[in-house]
C-alpha positions in Angstrom: 37.8 -0.5 -44.8 37.6 3.1 -41.9 34.3 4.6 -42.6 33.4 6.5 -39.8 29.5 5.9 -38.7 28.8 9.8 -38.7 29.9 10.0 -42.5 27.7 7.1 -43.3 24.3 7.4 -44.6 22.1 4.9 -42.9 19.3 4.7 -46.1 22.4 2.9 -48.2 22.3 0.0 -45.4 19.1 -1.0 -46.2 19.9 -0.6 -49.8 23.2 -3.0 -49.4 20.4 -5.4 -47.5 18.0 -5.9 -50.5 20.7 -6.4 -52.7 22.5 -8.9 -50.4 19.1 -10.9 -50.2 17.9 -10.3 -54.1 21.6 -10.4 -56.1 19.4 -8.2 -58.1 19.0 -4.4 -58.7 15.5 -5.5 -60.3 14.3 -7.4 -57.4 15.9 -5.3 -54.5 14.0 -2.2 -55.8 10.8 -3.8 -55.3 12.0 -4.6 -52.1 12.1 -1.7 -51.4 9.4 0.8 -53.1 12.7 2.5 -54.8 13.4 2.9 -58.7 16.1 0.6 -60.3 18.0 4.1 -60.8 18.2 5.3 -57.6 19.1 1.5 -56.0 22.3 1.4 -58.4 22.8 5.3 -57.2 22.7 4.2 -53.5 24.8 1.0 -54.8 27.3 3.6 -56.1 27.0 6.0 -52.5 27.7 3.1 -51.0 30.8 2.0 -52.5 32.5 5.1 -52.1 31.8 5.5 -48.5 32.9 2.2 -47.2 36.4 2.0 -50.5 34.9 -1.1 -51.2 33.2 -3.4 -54.3 31.2 -5.1 -52.6 29.3 -7.3 -55.8 30.6 -8.1 -59.2 27.6 -9.0 -62.0 28.4 -13.1 -62.9 26.0 -14.6 -64.9 23.6 -15.2 -61.1 23.4 -12.0 -61.0 25.3 -9.3 -58.2 27.4 -11.3 -56.0 28.3 -10.7 -52.8 32.5 -10.2 -52.0 33.9 -11.8 -49.2 34.0 -8.1 -47.6 30.0 -7.4 -47.9 29.5 -11.2 -47.1 30.6 -10.8 -44.2 28.9 -7.3 -43.3 26.4 -8.4 -44.1 25.1 -10.5 -40.8 26.6 -7.4 -39.2 24.2 -4.9 -40.5 21.1 -7.1 -41.2 21.1 -7.4 -37.3 21.3 -3.5 -36.4 18.6 -3.0 -38.9 16.4 -5.2 -37.3 17.8 -4.3 -33.6 16.4 -0.3 -34.7 12.8 -1.1 -36.0 11.9 -2.9 -33.0 13.0 -0.1 -31.8 10.9 2.6 -33.7 7.9 0.1 -34.1 5.5 1.2 -31.7 4.3 -1.5 -29.0 1.6 -4.9 -29.2 -1.9 -3.6 -27.8 -1.4 -5.0 -24.5 -4.0 -8.4 -24.6 -4.4 -9.8 -21.6 -5.8 -12.9 -22.1 -2.4 -13.9 -23.5 0.0 -11.0 -21.8 3.1 -13.2 -20.5 4.2 -10.2 -18.7 5.5 -8.9 -14.7 4.6 -5.6 -12.9 6.3 -4.2 -10.0 3.9 -2.3 -7.4 5.1 -0.7 -4.5 2.2 -0.5 -1.9 2.8 -0.8 1.7 0.8 -3.2 4.1 -2.4 -1.3 4.5 -3.2 -1.3 0.6 -2.4 -5.1 0.6 -4.2 -5.9 3.1 -7.0 -3.9 1.8 -6.9 -4.1 -1.9 -4.2 -7.2 -3.1 -6.5 -9.7 -2.5 -9.1 -9.2 -5.0 -6.7 -6.8 -6.8 -5.5 -10.8 -7.4 -8.3 -11.5 -8.4 -9.6 -9.2 -11.0 -5.6 -9.7 -12.5 -5.6 -13.7 -12.5 -8.9 -13.1 -13.9 -9.0 -11.3 -16.5 -4.9 -11.9 -17.6 -3.8 -15.4 -16.1 0.0 -14.7 -17.4 -0.1 -11.2 -15.6 2.6 -12.2 -12.3 2.8 -8.8 -10.0 5.6 -8.3 -7.4 4.9 -5.6 -4.9 7.5 -4.2 -3.1 7.1 -2.4 0.3 6.6 1.7 0.2 10.3 3.2 0.8 9.1 7.1 0.1 12.9 8.2 -0.5 13.5 5.9 -3.4 9.7 5.7 -5.3 10.1 8.6 -7.6 13.5 7.3 -8.7 12.5 4.2 -8.9 9.5 4.8 -11.4 11.3 7.5 -13.9 14.2 4.5 -14.1 11.6 1.7 -14.6 12.1 -0.6 -12.5 9.4 -0.1 -10.6 5.9 0.6 -12.6 2.8 1.6 -10.4 2.8 3.0 -6.8 -0.3 3.4 -4.2 0.9 6.4 -1.7 -0.9 9.0 0.3 2.8 11.1 -0.4 3.0 13.5 -3.3 6.0 14.1 -4.5 6.8 17.7 -6.2 7.4 16.0 -8.8 6.3 17.4 -12.8 6.9 14.1 -14.0 4.7 12.7 -11.8 0.8 11.3 -12.2 -2.1 10.5 -9.9 -5.9 9.2 -9.8 -7.0 9.7 -5.9 -7.9 6.1 -5.4 -10.1 6.5 -2.4 -10.6 8.2 0.8 -9.5 6.7 4.5 -10.1 7.5 7.6 -7.5 7.9 10.9 -8.6 6.6 14.1 -7.5 5.8 17.5 -7.5 2.1 19.1 -6.9 0.9 22.6 -8.3 -2.1 24.9 -10.9 -3.0 25.9 -10.4 -0.9 29.6 -7.4 0.6 29.3 -7.5 3.0 31.8 -8.1 6.3 29.6 -11.6 5.2 28.5 -12.6 5.7 31.8 -14.6 8.2 31.2 -16.2 6.2 28.7 -14.8 8.6 25.6 -10.6 9.9 24.6 -10.5 13.5 25.6 -7.2 15.8 23.9 -5.2 14.8 27.1 -5.7 11.4 27.7 -4.2 11.2 24.0 -1.5 13.6 24.1 -0.6 11.3 28.2 -0.8 8.3 26.5 2.2 6.1 25.3 1.6 5.1 22.0 2.9 2.7 19.5 3.6 3.8 15.7 4.6 3.7 12.2 7.9 5.4 11.4 8.7 8.9 9.5 8.6 8.0 5.8 10.6 10.4 3.2 11.7 13.2 6.1 7.5 13.7 6.7 5.6 10.9 9.0 3.0 9.0 8.7 -0.3 10.3 7.3 -1.2 10.8 12.1 2.5 12.8 12.4 1.6 15.1 9.5 -1.9 16.4 11.5 -0.4 16.5 14.6 2.2 18.2 13.4 0.1 21.0 11.3 -2.7 20.9 14.4 0.6 20.9 17.2 -0.3 17.7 19.4 2.3 16.0 20.2 2.2 11.9 21.3 4.1 10.1 23.6 5.8 7.6 20.8 7.2 4.7 23.0 7.3 1.6 20.4 8.2 2.1 16.1 7.0 -0.9 14.5 7.5 -1.1 10.5 3.7 -2.2 10.3 0.1 -1.0 10.7 -0.4 -4.7 10.9 1.1 -5.4 13.5 -0.4 -2.7 15.6 -3.5 -4.1 16.5 -2.4 -6.9 18.0 0.7 -4.7 20.1 -2.6 -2.7 21.6 -4.6 -5.8 22.8 -1.7 -6.4 25.1 -0.6 -3.0 26.5 -1.8 0.5 27.7 -0.6 1.2 24.8 -3.0 3.7 21.5 -2.7 2.9 18.3 -3.7 5.1 15.3 -4.8 3.3 12.0 -6.8 3.3 9.1 -10.1 2.5 9.4 -10.9 0.0 7.2 -8.1 -2.0 8.9 -9.1 -1.5 12.7 -12.7 -2.4 12.2 -11.3 -6.1 10.4 -9.1 -6.4 13.9 -11.4 -5.2 16.4 -14.0 -8.2 14.8 -11.5 -10.4 16.8 -8.9 -9.0 19.1 -10.5 -7.3 22.5 -10.0 -3.6 21.0 -12.1 -0.5 20.1 -12.3 2.4 18.0 -12.5 5.8 19.0 -12.6 8.8 16.1 -9.1 11.0 16.4 -9.4 13.7 19.8 -9.6 16.8 17.2 -10.5 17.5 13.7 -8.4 15.3 10.8 -9.7 15.5 7.5 -9.0 11.9 6.0 -6.5 10.7 4.1 -5.9 10.7 -0.1 -4.3 8.2 -1.0 -3.4 8.3 -4.8 -2.4 5.4 -7.6 0.7 6.7 -8.8 2.6 6.5 -12.2 5.8 8.3 -14.5 4.9 10.1 -17.2 6.5 9.1 -19.9 4.9 5.2 -19.5 1.5 6.2 -20.5 1.2 4.9 -23.8 2.4 2.0 -21.9 -1.6 -0.5 -23.4 0.5 -2.8 -20.3 0.3 -0.8 -17.4 -3.3 1.7 -19.0 -5.0 -1.8 -18.2 -2.8 -2.4 -15.5 -4.5 1.4 -13.8 -8.1 0.2 -15.0 -8.0 -3.3 -13.1 -7.0 -0.8 -9.6 -9.3 2.1 -9.6 -12.4 -0.4 -10.5 -11.2 -2.8 -7.8 -11.0 0.2 -5.3 -14.1 1.3 -7.5 -15.8 -1.9 -6.2 -14.5 -1.8 -2.0 -15.2 2.0 -1.6 -18.8 1.1 -2.9 -19.1 -1.9 0.1 -17.4 -0.4 2.6 -14.0 -2.7 2.4 -15.9 -5.0 4.0 
């Protein structure tokens, strides 16, 4: 037997499977919702293509030959795999789901959103698992396309037509300083003091910088950056114990100001708020589990914004 796949009518394999299971032309035709002559014709064509008799008539019906019996297992498994692949995915049931999702978000989003999101997810879907990954911007579009990342929460916007965005919230940036910082001797922070001071900041991402770098670049403002740290969360402690200035999201700064000796100040230039979005790949639009998770995220953020982030 030497048959190439492109020469074989795959519909004939369904007939072969039904005949092996039923051992009878009439019953096989009923299983397949075909006429008996159509099944006989399909069997004749399959015998011709394979060059094998496949079945012999006996008192018990149509008995598979040893060759047919050896073929049946692999063919039935292949048919099932094909059927499963073409079948629509089952509807996502949060109460019964045993599924993991991979999300990308920076430390600010984790601080502001993750506790509330996790409480909401766990209450509705106790079997769902979340895996939060660092916001590696250079790899984000590729990881979303490959499926190794399901969703991202980020301020960056990529020129990729296959990426979909939902605006989540706008975050204002503020300057934080030690309470007795010399740059605040006059009671407020002006542009001259801002540019003269040294700063602590997070590193650039995807060649674009942080939200502040994007704004400052367009305003031609230069900071004297003395210290780079990987996360926003470490900036308040560094600022509280030094003469460095830090610039960070308002909600995060307000939280740390409740127990660290730091003060909050508006940036000494006109700065629009930073748009934070939920991002995913359009090929996953129909995924019912991801649609559910996107809804949990947007509703969690809506509550956060309504409460003022407190």
